[in-house]
C-alpha positions in Angstrom: -19.4 11.4 13.5 -20.7 8.4 15.4 -17.9 6.0 15.9 -18.2 2.6 14.4 -16.2 -0.1 16.3 -16.7 -3.8 16.3 -15.0 -5.3 19.5 -14.9 -8.7 17.8 -12.1 -7.3 15.6 -9.9 -5.1 17.8 -6.7 -5.5 15.7 -5.5 -5.7 12.1 -4.7 -9.3 12.6 -8.3 -10.1 13.5 -9.5 -8.2 10.4 -7.0 -10.0 8.2 -8.2 -13.4 9.4 -11.8 -12.5 8.9 -11.1 -11.1 5.4 -9.2 -14.3 4.5 -12.2 -16.4 5.4 -14.7 -14.3 3.4 -12.6 -13.9 0.2 -11.8 -16.3 -2.6 -8.2 -17.3 -2.5 -7.2 -15.5 -5.7 -8.7 -12.2 -4.3 -6.9 -12.6 -1.0 -3.6 -13.5 -2.7 -3.9 -10.2 -4.7 -4.4 -8.2 -1.5 -1.6 -10.0 0.4 1.0 -10.5 -2.3 4.3 -8.8 -2.9 6.6 -9.9 -5.8 8.9 -12.8 -6.3 9.4 -14.3 -2.8 7.7 -11.4 -0.8 11.0 -10.5 0.9 10.6 -6.7 0.7 6.9 -6.9 1.7 8.0 -8.5 5.0 11.1 -6.3 5.3 8.9 -3.2 5.2 6.9 -4.0 8.3 9.7 -5.8 10.2 12.1 -2.8 10.0 9.4 -0.3 10.9 9.0 -2.4 14.1 12.7 -2.3 14.8 12.3 1.5 15.5 12.1 2.2 19.2 10.5 5.2 20.9 11.4 7.0 24.2 8.7 7.9 26.7 8.8 10.8 29.2 6.8 10.0 32.2 7.4 12.8 34.7 6.3 16.4 34.0 3.4 18.5 32.9 1.4 16.9 30.2 -1.8 18.6 28.9 -2.8 15.9 26.5 -2.3 14.9 22.8 -3.8 15.8 19.5 -3.7 13.8 16.3 -4.6 16.8 14.1 -2.1 17.5 11.4 -1.8 20.3 8.8 -0.8 19.2 5.4 -0.8 21.3 2.2 -2.9 23.9 3.9 -5.6 21.5 5.1 -6.1 20.2 8.6 -6.7 16.5 8.9 -7.9 14.6 12.0 -5.0 12.2 12.0 -1.5 12.0 10.4 -2.4 9.1 8.1 -4.5 8.5 5.0 -5.7 5.8 2.7 -3.0 4.8 0.1 -3.9 4.4 -3.5 -5.0 0.8 -4.3 -5.8 -0.7 -7.6 -8.6 -3.2 -8.3 -10.2 -2.7 -4.9 -13.6 -3.9 -6.2 -12.0 -7.3 -7.1 -11.1 -7.8 -3.5 -14.4 -6.7 -2.1 -17.4 -5.1 -4.0 -17.6 -1.3 -3.7 -14.6 -1.2 -1.4 -13.2 1.8 -3.2 -16.3 3.7 -2.4 -16.5 2.3 1.1 -13.0 3.6 2.0 -13.4 6.9 0.3 -16.6 7.6 2.3 -15.0 6.4 5.5 -11.9 8.6 5.0 -14.0 11.6 4.4 -16.1 10.9 7.5 -12.9 10.7 9.6 -11.4 13.7 7.8 -8.3 12.0 6.5 -7.1 11.9 2.9 -8.1 9.2 0.4 -6.0 8.7 -2.7 -7.7 7.3 -5.7 -5.6 5.3 -8.1 -6.0 5.6 -11.9 -6.8 1.9 -11.9 -9.1 2.0 -8.9 -12.6 0.7 -9.3 -14.5 4.0 -8.7 -14.4 7.0 -11.0 -12.8 10.4 -10.3 -16.2 11.9 -10.3 -17.8 9.4 -7.9 -14.9 9.7 -5.4 -15.0 13.4 -5.6 -18.7 13.4 -4.7 -18.1 11.0 -1.8 -15.3 13.2 -0.4 -16.7 16.6 -1.3 -13.7 17.1 -3.6 -11.1 16.5 -0.9 -9.7 13.2 -2.3 -6.3 13.1 -3.9 -5.7 11.5 -7.3 -2.8 9.2 -8.2 -1.8 9.2 -11.9 -0.3 6.2 -13.6 1.4 8.1 -16.4 -0.3 7.5 -19.8 1.8 6.9 -22.9 -0.1 9.6 -24.7 -0.1 13.2 -23.5 -3.7 13.7 -24.6 -4.9 11.1 -22.2 -2.7 12.5 -19.4 -4.2 15.9 -19.9 -7.8 14.6 -19.9 -7.2 12.8 -16.6 -5.5 15.9 -15.0 -8.4 18.1 -16.2 -11.0 15.8 -14.7 -9.2 15.7 -11.4 -8.9 19.5 -11.4 -12.5 20.0 -12.5 -13.9 18.2 -9.4 -11.6 20.1 -7.1 -9.1 17.5 -6.1 -6.4 19.4 -4.2 -3.4 17.0 -4.6 -2.0 15.0 -7.6 0.2 12.1 -6.8 2.4 10.8 -9.7 3.7 7.3 -9.5 7.5 6.7 -9.8 7.9 3.3 -8.3 6.2 1.2 -11.0 8.4 1.6 -14.1 7.7 -2.0 -15.1 5.3 -4.8 -14.2 6.5 -6.9 -11.4 6.9 -10.6 -11.4 4.1 -11.8 -9.1 3.9 -15.6 -9.0 0.6 -15.7 -7.1 -1.1 -13.5 -9.7 0.3 -15.5 -12.5 -0.9 -18.8 -11.0 -4.3 -17.4 -10.3 -4.8 -15.9 -13.8 -5.7 -12.6 -12.2 -7.7 -10.3 -14.4 -11.0 -8.4 -14.4 -13.1 -10.5 -14.1 -10.8 -13.3 -12.9 -10.3 -16.2 -15.3 -12.7 -19.0 -14.9 -10.3 -21.8 -14.3 -11.6 -24.6 -12.1 -9.7 -23.4 -9.1 -11.2 -20.0 -9.2 -14.7 -21.3 -9.8 -14.4 -23.6 -6.8 -13.1 -20.7 -4.7 -16.0 -18.5 -5.7 -18.6 -21.2 -5.0 -17.2 -21.7 -1.5 -17.3 -18.0 -0.7 -21.0 -17.2 -1.5 -21.1 -13.8 0.4 -18.3 -12.5 -1.8 -19.9 -14.0 -5.0 -23.4 -12.7 -4.4 -22.1 -9.3 -3.4 -20.1 -9.1 -6.6 -23.2 -10.2 -8.6 -25.3 -7.4 -6.9 -22.6 -4.8 -7.4 -21.7 -5.8 -10.9 -18.3 -6.8 -12.3 -15.4 -4.6 -11.1 -14.2 -2.1 -13.7 -11.6 0.5 -14.2 -14.3 3.2 -13.8 -12.0 6.2 -14.3 -10.7 4.6 -17.6 -14.0 3.3 -18.9 -14.7 6.1 -21.3 -11.3 5.6 -23.0 -11.5 1.8 -23.3 -12.9 0.6 -26.7 -16.1 -1.3 -26.3 -16.3 -5.1 -26.6 -12.7 -6.0 -25.7 -12.2 -9.5 -24.4 -10.0 -10.0 -21.4 -6.8 -10.6 -23.5 -7.4 -7.4 -25.5 -8.3 -5.4 -22.4 -4.9 -6.4 -20.9 -3.1 -5.4 -24.0 -4.9 -2.1 -24.2 -4.0 -1.2 -20.6 -0.4 -2.3 -21.1 -0.2 -0.1 -24.2 -2.0 2.9 -22.6 0.3 3.4 -19.6 4.1 4.1 -19.5 5.2 3.8 -15.9 8.7 5.1 -16.2 9.0 8.8 -15.2 11.6 11.3 -16.3 12.3 14.9 -15.7 10.4 16.0 -18.9 7.3 14.1 -17.9 7.2 15.6 -14.4 7.9 19.1 -15.7 5.0 18.8 -18.1 2.7 17.8 -15.3 4.0 20.5 -13.0 3.3 23.1 -15.7 -0.3 21.9 -16.2 -1.3 21.0 -12.6 -2.1 24.0 -10.5 -2.7 22.1 -7.2 -0.2 20.4 -5.0 2.1 17.9 -6.6 3.5 14.8 -4.9 5.8 12.1 -6.3 5.3 8.7 -4.9 8.2 6.1 -4.8 11.2 8.2 -3.7 13.8 6.4 -1.6 17.1 8.0 -2.7 18.8 11.4 -2.4 19.2 11.7 -6.1 15.4 11.3 -6.8 14.5 13.6 -3.9 16.7 16.3 -5.3 15.1 16.0 -8.7 11.6 16.3 -7.1 12.7 19.5 -5.4 14.3 21.0 -8.5 11.2 20.2 -10.6 8.9 22.0 -8.2 7.1 19.1 -6.5 5.4 20.0 -3.2 6.1 16.6 -1.6 7.2 13.1 -2.0 6.2 9.8 -0.6 8.9 7.3 0.3 7.4 4.1 -1.1 8.2 0.8 -2.7 4.6 0.1 -3.8 3.9 -1.9 -0.7 6.8 -4.3 -1.5 5.1 -5.3 -4.8 7.8 -4.2 -7.2 11.4 -4.8 -6.1 12.0 -7.8 -3.8 15.7 -6.9 -3.4 15.0 -3.2 -2.5 15.3 -1.6 1.0 12.4 -0.9 3.2 10.9 2.5 3.1 11.7 3.2 6.8 15.4 2.6 6.2 16.2 5.9 4.4 13.5 8.0 6.1 15.4 9.7 8.9 18.2 10.7 6.6 15.8 12.0 3.9 13.7 13.9 6.4 16.6 15.6 8.0 18.2 16.5 4.7 15.1 17.6 2.8 12.3 18.1 5.3 12.7 21.9 5.3 12.5 22.0 1.4 9.7 19.6 0.6 7.0 17.6 2.5 8.4 14.1 3.2 5.8 11.3 3.7 5.9 7.5 3.9 3.9 4.4 2.9 4.6 0.7 2.5 4.7 -1.7 5.5 2.5 0.3 7.9 -0.2 -1.8 9.4 -1.4 -0.2 12.7 -1.1 2.8 15.0 2.3 2.1 16.5 3.8 1.7 13.0 2.5 5.1 12.2 4.1 6.5 15.3 7.5 4.9 14.4 7.3 6.4 10.9 6.5 9.9 12.2 9.3 9.6 14.8 11.6 8.7 12.0 10.8 12.0 10.3 7.9 11.4 8.0 5.4 14.4 8.0 2.5 12.1 7.1 1.9 8.5 6.3 -0.4 6.2 4.2 -1.7 2.7 4.8 -3.3 0.4 2.2 -3.7 -3.2 3.1 -5.0 -2.5 6.6 -8.0 -0.6 5.3 -8.6 -3.3 2.7 -8.6 -5.9 5.4 -11.3 -3.9 7.2 -13.5 -3.4 4.1 -13.1 -7.1 3.1 -13.9 -8.3 6.7 -16.7 -6.0 7.6 -18.1 -4.6 4.4 -19.7 -1.1 4.5 -18.6 -0.6 8.2 -15.0 -1.8 7.6 -13.5 1.5 6.6 -15.0 3.4 9.5 -14.0 0.7 12.0 -10.4 0.4 10.8 -9.7 4.1 10.6 -11.2 4.6 14.1 -9.2 1.8 15.5 -5.9 3.1 14.1 -6.7 6.5 15.5 -7.3 5.0 18.9 -4.0 3.0 18.8 -2.0 6.1 17.8 -3.6 8.3 20.4 -2.7 5.7 23.1 1.0 5.7 21.9 1.1 9.5 22.0 -0.3 9.5 25.6 2.1 6.8 26.7 5.1 8.8 25.3 3.8 12.2 26.6 3.9 13.4 23.0 1.6 16.4 22.7 1.6 17.1 18.9 2.3 14.9 15.9 5.3 17.1 14.9 6.8 16.2 18.3 7.3 12.5 17.5 10.9 12.9 16.4 11.8 14.0 19.9 10.9 10.4 21.0 13.0 8.5 18.5 15.8 6.3 20.0 18.6 6.6 17.4 
């Protein structure tokens, strides 16, 4: 592929600032926010950056490769695009932008049940290589319909969400009246008027919708009733019986997202999961929880030969990915970084950001004299 790189925005911080200027405040708050006081959101990144790596400078070094095998597929980098809800609210068509960019760069894209593009659209954009993340429905019938749709388009991996058993307390979203479309209070109207690029882009693209769920949502619901329908439709708390039923039905690879304890890791293994992602929903659910990097080395050492151990939450750029891999993660996922790119640069934002993080990670590997992704743990300073 032809690389897309805009030298005006050579870091995630540059993209974040550009995105902040282009977006209405309520949309940027949704992208940025954690829960309560945002403590765990900050802890995630801070503690990843406490990890230190050891370089080896003298000796034969033939070069480095980012290529990574995962679940029988070879990807061009050891990171993917994490599942994100309501992407289209933050920037029009950003779900499609990131799916297409991930496919162009040969990295996995995970579509959320509450993403703003449908299973079928994302499968077409990725030639069936996208993964699907399931918010567990309250009714088995809807669960089975969603699983069958993901299987019918060839999605190879199903991710089931464990780290959202209840709706978090998010003060920024409460104050902003966040919904789809956003409530038309005076503050939001003024924000949209002062961000015409976002507003006209939304007008052209059409109001963001839960495209995967559209066919199940009764027609003509107002915003209040839509919210009630979505709350009633999904039951976020997993248990062994729910996971077993999904494992029995889903023939592809099965990953559980949100695992940070030995007890839950052992249940995933016993229930036949192929992998788990150590995640705390990007710090958006439990402010008093630990960072995802904190238990990673222990979980990877204890369970890495039994199940594929991955990590998300708090990763922002290439060196963060390197620190997570050195701590034992087999693979990683980033969310906000790619959204900053799409919101800052529109259709080129996904390509730019993925390419930039690849370049950053390649430089770290060359600096360390780390030849293969699986060699990163040899460089961890414990």
